[in-house]
C-alpha positions in Angstrom: -1.8 -39.8 4.7 -3.7 -37.2 2.6 -6.8 -37.6 0.5 -7.3 -35.1 -2.2 -9.2 -34.5 -5.4 -7.9 -32.7 -8.5 -10.5 -31.4 -10.9 -10.0 -32.6 -14.5 -13.3 -32.0 -16.4 -16.8 -31.4 -15.4 -18.0 -34.4 -13.4 -14.6 -36.1 -13.7 -11.9 -36.1 -11.0 -8.9 -38.0 -9.8 -8.7 -39.2 -6.2 -5.1 -39.1 -4.8 -4.1 -40.8 -1.5 -0.5 -40.0 -0.5 1.3 -42.8 1.3 4.5 -43.1 3.2 6.3 -45.8 1.1 8.6 -46.7 4.0 5.8 -47.7 6.4 3.1 -48.7 4.0 2.0 -52.4 4.4 -0.5 -53.7 1.9 -1.2 -53.9 -1.8 -2.3 -51.5 -4.5 -6.1 -51.1 -4.1 -8.3 -52.3 -7.0 -8.9 -49.6 -9.7 -5.9 -47.6 -8.4 -2.4 -46.8 -9.8 0.7 -46.5 -7.7 2.3 -43.2 -8.7 5.5 -41.4 -7.7 5.8 -37.6 -8.2 7.6 -34.6 -6.9 6.3 -33.7 -3.4 4.5 -30.4 -3.6 4.0 -30.9 -7.4 1.1 -32.3 -9.4 0.6 -36.1 -9.1 -0.7 -36.1 -12.7 2.9 -35.3 -13.7 4.3 -38.4 -11.9 5.3 -41.8 -13.0 3.0 -44.8 -12.8 4.5 -47.9 -11.3 3.3 -51.3 -12.1 4.2 -52.8 -8.7 6.1 -52.2 -5.5 9.1 -53.8 -7.1 9.5 -50.6 -9.1 9.7 -48.3 -6.0 12.9 -46.3 -6.3 13.4 -46.6 -10.0 12.3 -43.0 -10.8 13.5 -41.3 -7.6 16.7 -40.1 -9.4 14.4 -37.9 -11.4 12.8 -36.3 -8.3 14.2 -34.1 -5.5 11.7 -35.2 -3.0 9.6 -38.2 -4.2 6.1 -38.6 -3.0 4.2 -41.9 -3.5 0.4 -42.1 -3.9 -2.5 -44.2 -5.0 -4.5 -42.6 -7.8 -7.9 -43.5 -9.1 -10.5 -41.8 -11.3 -14.2 -41.7 -10.7 -16.3 -40.2 -13.4 -19.6 -40.2 -11.5 -18.7 -38.1 -8.6 -19.6 -34.4 -8.4 -17.0 -31.7 -9.2 -16.0 -30.7 -5.7 -12.2 -30.2 -5.2 -10.6 -31.2 -1.9 -7.1 -29.9 -1.4 -4.4 -30.5 1.2 -4.7 -28.2 4.2 
């Protein structure tokens, strides 16, 4: 699992937590979206899913799909944390 931040605007950022959809057991956290995007790409270019029943629907549009939980927090400082 990877936790990262993408800078959008001053004092606004999006938190992205990648998940392995094949082993994840749980539910979508409150105030988060379930998103699928191209692995190595930008999660903001992905597709928002409205539930786990939609997993797989958009995979035909992606070479290597990556699932994540995405949430915004407008009150956090502007630091950017990237995958290492």
